[in-house]
C-alpha positions, -999 to +999 in steps of 0.1 A: -372+108+250-334+105+242-322+091+212-309+056+219-295+048+185-261+037+186-234+051+161-209+026+146-180+034+125-159+006+107-125+016+092-102-002+068-078+011+046-094+014+012-130+013+025-138-009-008-147-043+007-143-051+045-153-021+060-186-017+033-196-050+039-194-044+079-215-012+072-243-028+050-244-062+073-249-040+106-277-022+092-293-053+077-287-073+111-299-045+134-329-039+107-317+000+108-317+004+145-278+012+144-265+041+124-236+025+108-211+041+086-178+031+069-145+050+057-110+042+047-077+057+057-070+058+017-104+049+000-107+034-033-128+049-059-153+022-061-169-005-041-153-039-050-178-054-072-174-088-053-183-070-021-214-059-037-224-086-054-216-110-021-240-090+001-265-089-025-264-128-033-261-139+002-278-115+020-302-098-001-289-066+006-290-037-019-259-020-023-267+011-049-257+034-021-226+020-009-196+041-018-159+048-005-156+077+021-126+091+040-120+086+076-115+125+073-148+133+069-159+116+104-135+132+123-151+154+143-184+131+148-194+112+176-197+072+178-204+048+201-179+021+186-152+023+161-144-011+145-118-015+129-115-043+100-080-045+091-045-044+107-033-010+089-065+011+097-057-001+130-026+013+133-036+049+119-073+050+136-077+088+149-090+097+178-130+107+175-148+130+200-168+114+229-140+085+233-159+059+213-153+020+224-125+008+199-126-026+186-103-045+163-117-073+141-086-087+118-095-096+085-076-105+056-083-086+022-104-107+001-099-080-028-060-090-028-069-127-038-058-134-072-076-163-087-113-154-095-128-184-081-107-180-048-112-147-047-153-151-046-148-177-019-125-148+001-155-121-002-180-149+012-159-161+041-151-126+051-185-114+048-200-146+067-172-140+093-183-102+096-222-111+101-211-142+128-189-113+146-218-086+144-242-114+158-223-119+186-216-083+193-252-071+191-260-099+217-238-084+243-259-068+271-248-034+266-256-029+227-285-056+231-300-033+256-295-001+233-312-020+205-341-032+225-346+006+238-344+019+202-369-008+194-392+005+223-390+041+214-396+037+175-427+013+184-441+044+208-435+069+180-454+050+155-483+039+178-510+053+165-535+078+187-565+058+195 
């Protein structure tokens, strides 16, 4: 049986907020049926604490393994979709093997908000916006078909002999 898993790479500049949240949310919403990754064109040293707390508090997602990565470490890898979540990353998005479909979702950087209360709301707004876009994207017939096939293949592999 051919592996039907989708491979998705989310790109932003710092890989500390938007793309990290998108990666974690897609893994969560797809129940692990999508191989989700994120990277940045100029990655920060750490994932923004508000990105982690938003994912944990609102979605119950474990964020301990999230870490910023450079898009350069993924240059030779095959992806089905490359989704940019900030305008600057869209401008510098490199070419990936296999001609993945490119999608651009423009989200303002919640980390740029200076007021602490407003920043928390900005992170929640971006996380909820990403979750909404991901649910819509996952319902597209081409994506939904791949997710259903992946679920069926997993069920066949885990079925015990009678």
